[in-house]
C-alpha positions in Angstrom: 30.3 16.9 -17.6 30.4 20.3 -16.0 29.9 19.3 -12.4 29.6 22.9 -11.2 26.4 23.3 -13.2 24.7 20.2 -11.7 22.7 21.9 -8.9 20.1 20.6 -6.6 17.6 23.2 -7.8 18.0 22.0 -11.4 17.7 18.4 -10.3 14.5 19.2 -8.4 13.0 20.9 -11.4 13.9 18.0 -13.7 12.3 15.5 -11.2 9.2 17.7 -11.1 8.9 17.8 -14.8 9.2 14.0 -15.1 6.6 13.4 -12.5 4.1 16.0 -13.8 4.9 15.2 -17.5 4.5 18.9 -18.5 6.7 22.0 -18.3 3.7 24.2 -17.9 2.3 22.2 -15.1 5.6 22.5 -13.1 5.6 26.3 -13.9 2.1 26.6 -12.4 3.1 24.5 -9.3 6.2 26.7 -8.7 4.6 30.0 -9.6 7.3 30.8 -12.2 7.4 31.2 -15.9 7.5 28.1 -18.2 10.7 29.5 -19.8 12.4 29.3 -16.4 11.5 25.7 -16.0 12.7 24.9 -19.5 15.9 26.7 -18.9 16.6 24.7 -15.7 16.2 21.5 -17.6 18.3 22.6 -20.6 21.1 23.8 -18.3 21.1 20.4 -16.5 21.2 18.5 -19.8 24.1 20.7 -20.9 25.9 20.1 -17.7 25.6 16.3 -17.9 26.1 16.2 -21.6 23.1 14.0 -22.6 19.5 14.6 -23.5 17.3 13.7 -20.6 13.9 14.5 -22.0 12.1 14.1 -25.3 9.8 17.0 -25.8 6.6 17.2 -27.9 4.0 19.9 -28.2 1.8 18.0 -25.7 4.1 16.2 -23.3 7.7 15.5 -22.2 9.0 12.0 -21.7 12.3 10.5 -20.4 15.0 9.4 -22.8 16.6 6.0 -22.0 19.6 7.9 -20.5 17.2 10.2 -18.7 15.4 7.4 -17.0 18.6 6.2 -15.3 19.5 9.8 -14.4 16.0 10.4 -12.9 16.4 7.4 -10.6 19.7 8.7 -9.4 18.3 12.1 -8.9 15.5 10.7 -6.7 18.1 9.0 -4.5 20.3 12.1 -4.3 17.5 14.4 -3.3 16.2 11.9 -0.8 19.6 11.7 0.8 19.7 15.5 1.0 16.3 15.6 2.6 17.3 12.8 5.0 20.5 14.6 6.1 18.5 17.6 7.1 15.9 15.5 8.9 18.6 13.5 10.8 20.1 16.8 12.0 16.7 17.7 13.4 16.3 14.2 14.9 19.6 14.7 16.7 18.0 17.5 18.6 15.3 15.1 19.7 12.6 16.9 17.7 9.9 14.4 16.6 8.9 16.3 13.5 8.9 16.0 9.7 7.0 13.9 7.2 6.5 10.1 7.0 5.2 8.6 3.8 3.1 5.5 4.4 1.4 3.1 2.0 -1.2 0.6 3.0 -3.6 -1.9 1.5 -6.8 0.0 0.9 -9.5 -1.7 2.9 -7.2 -2.3 5.9 -6.2 1.4 5.7 -9.7 2.7 5.7 -11.1 0.5 8.4 -8.2 0.4 10.8 -4.9 2.0 10.0 -6.3 5.6 9.6 -7.6 5.6 13.2 -4.1 4.4 14.3 -2.5 7.2 12.4 -4.9 9.7 14.1 -3.9 8.3 17.5 -0.2 8.5 16.6 -0.5 12.2 15.5 -2.4 13.0 18.7 0.7 11.8 20.5 3.2 13.4 18.1 1.4 16.5 16.6 4.5 17.8 14.8 4.8 14.7 12.6 3.1 14.9 9.2 1.8 11.7 7.7 1.4 11.2 3.9 -0.9 8.2 3.7 -1.5 6.4 0.4 -4.1 3.6 0.2 -3.8 1.2 -2.7 -3.8 -2.5 -3.4 -1.5 -2.0 -6.4 2.1 -3.3 -6.1 3.7 0.1 -6.5 7.4 0.8 -6.7 7.9 1.8 -3.0 11.4 3.1 -3.5 10.5 5.1 -6.6 7.5 6.5 -4.8 9.5 7.6 -1.8 7.5 5.4 0.7 9.0 5.1 4.1 6.7 2.4 5.5 4.3 0.1 3.7 1.8 -2.3 5.1 1.0 -5.2 2.7 -1.2 -8.2 2.7 -0.1 -11.3 0.8 3.2 -12.6 -0.6 6.0 -10.1 -1.1 8.6 -9.8 -3.9 10.3 -6.5 -3.0 13.7 -7.5 -1.6 15.0 -3.9 -1.5 13.0 -3.1 1.6 13.5 -4.3 5.2 10.7 -6.6 6.3 9.0 -6.9 9.6 6.4 -9.7 9.9 3.3 -8.5 11.7 1.2 -11.7 11.7 -1.2 -13.9 9.9 -4.6 -12.4 9.0 -7.2 -15.1 9.7 -10.1 -15.4 7.3 -13.5 -17.1 7.5 -16.4 -17.9 5.2 -19.4 -15.5 5.6 -22.8 -14.7 4.1 -25.7 -12.4 4.8 -28.9 -13.8 6.4 -30.8 -12.7 3.3 -28.5 -14.6 1.0 -28.7 -17.8 3.1 -32.5 -17.5 3.2 -32.6 -17.4 -0.6 -29.9 -19.8 -1.6 -29.5 -22.1 1.5 -26.5 -22.7 3.7 -23.6 -24.8 2.3 -22.7 -27.7 4.6 -19.5 -28.8 2.9 -16.8 -27.1 0.7 -18.0 -29.0 -2.5 -21.4 -27.2 -2.2 -19.8 -23.9 -3.0 -20.0 -24.9 -6.7 -23.7 -24.2 -6.5 -23.4 -20.8 -4.9 -22.8 -17.2 -5.9 -19.3 -16.4 -4.6 -17.9 -12.8 -4.3 -14.5 -13.1 -5.9 -11.5 -10.7 -5.7 -10.5 -10.1 -9.3 -7.1 -8.5 -8.5 -5.8 -11.6 -6.6 -4.1 -14.3 -8.6 -5.7 -17.7 -8.3 -8.9 -16.4 -6.7 -11.0 -18.6 -8.9 -10.0 -21.5 -6.6 -10.5 -21.5 -2.8 -8.3 -23.5 -0.5 -10.0 -24.6 2.7 -8.7 -26.5 5.7 -10.5 -28.4 8.3 -9.8 -28.6 12.0 -8.7 -32.2 11.4 -6.0 -31.0 9.0 -7.8 -31.9 5.8 -7.5 -29.6 2.8 -9.9 -29.1 -0.1 -9.6 -26.8 -3.2 -12.9 -25.8 -4.6 -13.9 -23.6 -7.6 -14.9 -20.2 -6.4 -16.7 -17.8 -8.8 -20.0 -16.0 -9.4 -21.6 -13.2 -11.3 -19.8 -10.4 -9.4 -16.1 -9.8 -9.1 -14.5 -6.8 -7.4 -11.0 -5.5 -6.9 -11.4 -3.7 -3.6 -12.0 -5.2 -0.1 -14.6 -2.6 0.8 -16.6 -3.4 -2.3 -16.5 -7.1 -1.3 -17.8 -6.1 2.2 -20.7 -4.2 0.7 -21.6 -7.0 -1.7 -21.6 -9.5 1.2 -23.9 -7.4 3.3 -26.2 -6.8 0.4 -26.6 -10.6 0.0 -25.0 -10.7 -3.5 -23.0 -13.8 -2.6 -20.9 -15.5 0.0 -17.2 -15.0 0.4 -13.9 -15.6 2.2 -13.3 -12.5 4.4 -10.5 -11.2 6.7 -11.9 -11.1 10.2 -10.8 -7.5 10.6 -12.9 -6.7 7.5 -16.2 -8.1 8.8 -15.9 -8.4 12.6 -18.3 -5.6 13.3 -20.8 -7.0 10.8 -20.7 -10.4 12.4 -21.3 -8.8 15.9 -24.3 -6.9 14.5 -25.8 -10.0 12.8 -25.5 -8.5 9.3 -23.2 -11.4 8.3 -23.0 -14.9 9.6 -20.2 -17.4 9.6 -20.7 -20.4 7.4 -19.0 -23.8 6.7 -18.3 -24.4 10.3 -15.1 -26.4 10.7 -13.6 -25.1 7.5 -11.4 -22.0 7.1 -9.6 -20.3 4.2 -5.9 -20.2 4.5 -4.6 -17.1 6.4 -2.8 -14.2 4.6 0.5 -12.8 5.9 0.6 -9.1 6.9 4.0 -7.5 6.7 5.5 -4.1 7.2 8.1 -3.0 4.6 10.6 -0.3 5.6 12.9 1.7 3.4 16.3 0.9 4.9 17.8 4.3 4.8 14.7 5.9 6.3 14.1 3.4 9.0 16.7 5.0 11.3 15.1 8.4 11.4 13.6 9.0 14.9 10.1 9.8 13.7 10.0 6.8 11.4 11.1 4.5 14.3 8.4 5.9 16.5 5.7 5.1 13.9 7.1 1.6 13.2 7.0 0.7 16.9 3.6 2.3 17.4 2.0 0.5 14.5 3.6 -2.9 15.4 2.1 -2.6 18.9 -1.3 -1.4 17.8 -1.8 -3.7 14.7 -1.4 -6.7 17.0 -4.9 -5.8 18.4 -6.7 -6.1 15.1 -9.5 -8.7 15.0 -8.2 -12.0 13.6 -4.5 -11.1 13.5 -2.3 -14.0 14.8 0.9 -12.3 15.9 4.2 -13.3 14.3 7.4 -13.6 16.2 8.9 -10.1 16.0 11.6 -9.6 13.4 13.2 -7.2 10.9 
């Protein structure tokens, strides 16, 4: 390998090509000729001594060796970026970009306004906010902080438990007027239930009573959705009843557009956690956002605070 030819500029071009899947797209992004983009990649391949990309007339894809090299390039470029940002942080400058990922409905209803308040306090900090319920590769996507509901499997991130999101059974007055009000968990079998199709095991609902009794009941209907805001709209429209996070429906309950049902029975709560990319968590601006969100999220409706930890 000719180490002198392995430059950051060529690495950046290679990474852009992988992410865009097209030499011409990268050329347009950078405002340079496609031949220049192709030359950068070819020179990098010659320097490392292996083919990194497979090229066709319509698309470029990674070779097996290229996939490993791409992952290493991401880490190297991120460390270069971090080094510059840490130098700025040493001057006490709260500036730069923070990449945040959050569960979609929670982000739309609550986290966005918290981000607005944070940026009002720190106007030189840029936030790149991604809202998705998909289990994305946080390291590969370059996410600094992620807010996630439900069980976690990503052990490469530092975890801070934020609390347990309490849920309750709800339905619209119009639905109850048409279908009646269930008095016991077993009666859910006879009702239309708004089910989350992207949650494993959502066809069974586990309910607990104030006396500590547990019941698992079938939970299904003619409408399934894969987004919390869609479930919220379906509930308000009287399309069925459902188990909802309190933060998702608190305003609708206050307005009387939804009503709590099955008094004395509650669905099991869902953990809410913050995941932090370890090497980014020490940046001053990232620490500021971590502390800000931890304090503010504690005020969300129905969030039972966990003991603080990392």
